N, C-alpha and C positions, 0 to 999 in steps of 0.2 A: 717159663715161657715155652721151652721145648715140648713139655708134656702137653701144654695147651695146643700147640701147633699140631702135634701128632693126633690129638683128639679131634681137632677140627677136620682133618683130612680123613680120619677113620670114619667119622660120622657121615662125611660126604660120600664115601664109598658105600657105606651101608644104605644111604639114601638112594644112590644110583642103582645098585643091584637089587636091593630089597624093594625099592619102588617099582622097578621094571617087572620083577616077579609078581608083585601085587597087581599091577596093571594087567598083565597077561591073564592071571587067574580071574580077576574081576571081569574082563571082557569075555573070557571063556564061560564063566558062570552066567553072566548077564545074557549071553547069546543063546547058550544051549538050555539053560534052565528057565530063564524068564522070557526068552525070545524077544529081547530088546530090539533086535534088528528089524522086527516086523512093525515097530511103532512108526507113526508118521515121521517124515524126514527130520524136522528140527528136534523132535523128542528123541529119536534114535541117536542122533549125533550127541545131544546133551548127555544122554545116559552112557553112551559108549566112548565118546571122544574127550569129554572134559577132563576126566582123571588123567588121561595120557598127556593132555595139554598142560595141566598143572605140574606134572612130573617133569616135562621138558622145561617149563618156565623156571622151576626150582633149580635145575642144573645151570641154566644161563645166568640166573641171578646170583648163584654161588660164586661164579667166576668174576662177575662184576664186583661183588663184595671183596674178593681177593685182590683184584687189580686196583680198586679205588680206596679201600679202607684197611684191609688186613695188613698189607705191606707197610702202610703208613703207621699203623698201630705198633707193629713189630719194631719199626725204626725208632719210634718215640720211646719204646721200652728199652731199646739198646742205649739210648742217650742218657738213661738214668744211671749208667755205670759211673763209678767215681772217676773223676778226671785224672788221666795219667795211668790208670790201671791197665794191665795187660789182659786182653780178652781171655775168658776161661776156655777150658778144653771143649766145652759143648759148642763153641763157635767153629770147630773144625769139621762140622757135618758136611759142608760143601763150600766152594770158593765164594759164592755169592754172600752167604752168611758171614764167612770170615772177612770178606772185603768190607762189609758194613761195620763189623765189630772193630776192625783195624782202623777204619776211617774215624770212628768215634774215639778210639784210644790212640792218641798221638797224631791224629790227622785233623781234617777240617770238616766239622759237622755241617756247617752251612753249605759248603761246596758239595757234600754228599747229598743233602736234601735236594738242592737245585738240580744236580745231575741225575738223581734218581727219577725225578719227575720228567726230565728231558728224555732219558733213555726209555721210559715207560710209554711215551706218547705213541710211537709207531705200533706197539702192541694193542693199545686201546683203539686206534683207528682200524686196525685189521679185525679185531674182535667185534667192533661195532658193525663193520661190513658183514661179517658172518651172521650176526644177530639180525641184520636187515634182511638177509637172504632167508633166514628161518621165518621171519614175519611174513615175507612175501609168499613163501610156500604155504604157510598155515592160515593166514588171515582170509584170503579169498575162499579157501575150502571151508573154513569155519563159518564165515558170514554167509556164504552161499548155502551151506547145509542148514543154517538156522533161518534161511529165507529173509535175511536182513538186506542183502543186496541181490539184485537180479541182473541178468544180461552181461555178466562178467565173462568175456569170451576166453576160450582156451588159448587162442592165438595171442591175446594180450598177456595172459599169464606166462606163456612160454617165452614170449619176447622179453618180458621183464626179467624172467629167470635167466635167460641167456645173457642179457646185459649185465646182470649182477655177477655171473660167473666170469665173464670176460674182464670186468672191472677188478675183481679179486685176483684173477690170474695175472693181470698186467700190474696191479698195484703191489702184490706181495713181494716181488724182487726189489722194488723201489723201497718199500717199507723195511725190508730186511737190511738193505744197504744203509738206510738212514739209521736204523736201530743199531747196527754194528758200529757205524761211525760215532754215533752218540755215546755208545757204551765204551768205545776205545778212548774217546776224549774224556769220558767221565771216570775212568778207572784209576788213573794215577793221581789226579789233582786232589781228591778227597783224602788220599793217603799222605799228602805232603810231599809227594815225589813228582819228578818230571823226567822226560827223556833229555839227556845231554848229548847223546850220540845215537843216531838211527842206523838201521841196517842199510847198506848200500844195495842198489839193485843192478843186476846184470842180465843180459839177454840169455835166454835158454833156447837155443836153436832146436835141439832135439825135441823138447817138449812142445814148442810152437808148431813144429811140423805135424805133430799128432793132434793139434787143436788144443793143446794145454796152455799153460801160462807163458806169456811172452817174456816176462821179467820175473826173476826169483831173487830172494834176499841173499846178500853176501856180506860176510863180516858180522861183527858183534853189534848189539844194541846196548847202550848204557843208560841206566836209570839211577838218578841220585836225588838226595834230599836230606832232610833232618827230621828225626822223630824222637820225642822224649829227650831233646837236647843232644842226641847222638847223630853223627854223620852216617848216612847209609849209602852204600855203593852196590849196585846190582848189575852184573854183566850177563847177557844171554847170547848164546850162539847155537842155533838149531836146537838139539835136545839137551844141551849143556847150559848150566847156569852157575853163577857164583854170587852169593849174597854175603856182604860184609857189613858189620855194624861196629863202629869205632867204640872202644872201651879199653880199660886196663884190667886184665884178667890174669889169673894163674893159668899155666899151660895145662890143657887137657884135650882129649879127643873122644869123639863118639862116632861109632860106625853103625851102619844099618845091615842087618843080616836078614834078607828077604822081608824087609819092612819092620823088623824088630830092632829098635834102637838099643845099643849096648855101649855104656861108657867103658873106656879102657882103664886099666889099672892106674891108680894115682889121681883119678878125677875127684874133685871136691865132693864131699858128702851131699851138699845141696844139689849138685848136678845129678848125682846118682839117684837121689830121692825124686827129683823132678822127672827124670827119664822113666823111672818105674811107673809113674802115673800115666804114661802114654802107652796105650795098647798098640799091638802090632797092626799095621795098616799099609795099604798100597801107597798112600801118600808119602810114606817115609822110605820107599824103595829107592835105591840108587843114590843115597846121600851120605856125606861124611862131614862131620863137624870138627873144626879146629879152633882152638882158642889160645890166646897168649897176650902179651903186653900191648899189642896194637889193636886187639879187638877179637871178635868172633866171626869166623867165616864158615859158610855152609856151601859145600860143592854138591851139585846135583847132576845126575845123568838119567833123565827119564822123559818120556813123551808127555805132552799136555801143555796147554796154553796157561801162562801165568802161574805155573806150579811153584815159582820162586816165592809166592806169597806165603805158602806154608813154611818155607825156610825162614822168611822174615819173622813170622810169628814165633817159630821155635827159638830163634836168636833172642828175641825180646823176652820170651818166656823164661829162658835160662838166665838172662841178665837180671830179670826181676827177682828170681829166686836167690841169686847171688847177692844182689843189693839188699834184699830183705834181711839176709843173714848178717851182712856187714852192719846194718843199722841196729841190730839187736845186741851187738857187742859193746 
């Protein structure tokens, strides 16, 4: 699936840049060599403008396909994973992909699908508005040049354009807020987790004087739940987080050296082999892994929102490798 996704976007980039170059070359040749600009109005537009219109339409249609169908197809593909399996290493490409995979593995697929549609709605509304603006810009010019409509005044065109710009400028913050709220509500439930303690808010006098935030978070937030039959406890405080998954394990420790995970001496062979399969990456910077009879804990000190999700994946990944080894005995 990853190769297919990469191929889709590579072909899109080829279409954008290759199509633009071909349109420029075509217009240049048609104008200088064949003098297409001297043709009667509708014919000149058809010869010079239609290829450019088709190129623009292709770009707009590609993103409609991404928003409406591609994400759904990828989500359906992820649901084909065996129930209870830990997502593979390819799911670590970004947090969005990992979140989907983790929701399907040990989470709630129905909740994921429902919240995915809800979180996508503001983007579809905004993109529809942007498409409407493109149509308003192009259609009067196109239909007027082809002499299909007459008497369409410049004032009407400018007024409509101004109204659409104002609508998008006013609506964008509202849609962003709605999208962020939907995304926040949608993030934990599909994973089988929930907030059991939220950050407290305190006034920030210094920041408010300068026009900044009136309230800032204070204290930890706690997320808890159950995944694969194991209790999960996650505590976050500013750039610090602690992710703990309950299990009975031998004692071992894994440290991060500039993003390269390294098991300390005495770690089980299964852990050593599993860690070797993980390449050096920024996502592993600032973490330490501790394991023992009460479970596995991953301590993190790094910037970024919801970075604990990588730690939860790592804990489940190591637990899966250890349990696979135990079942083979």
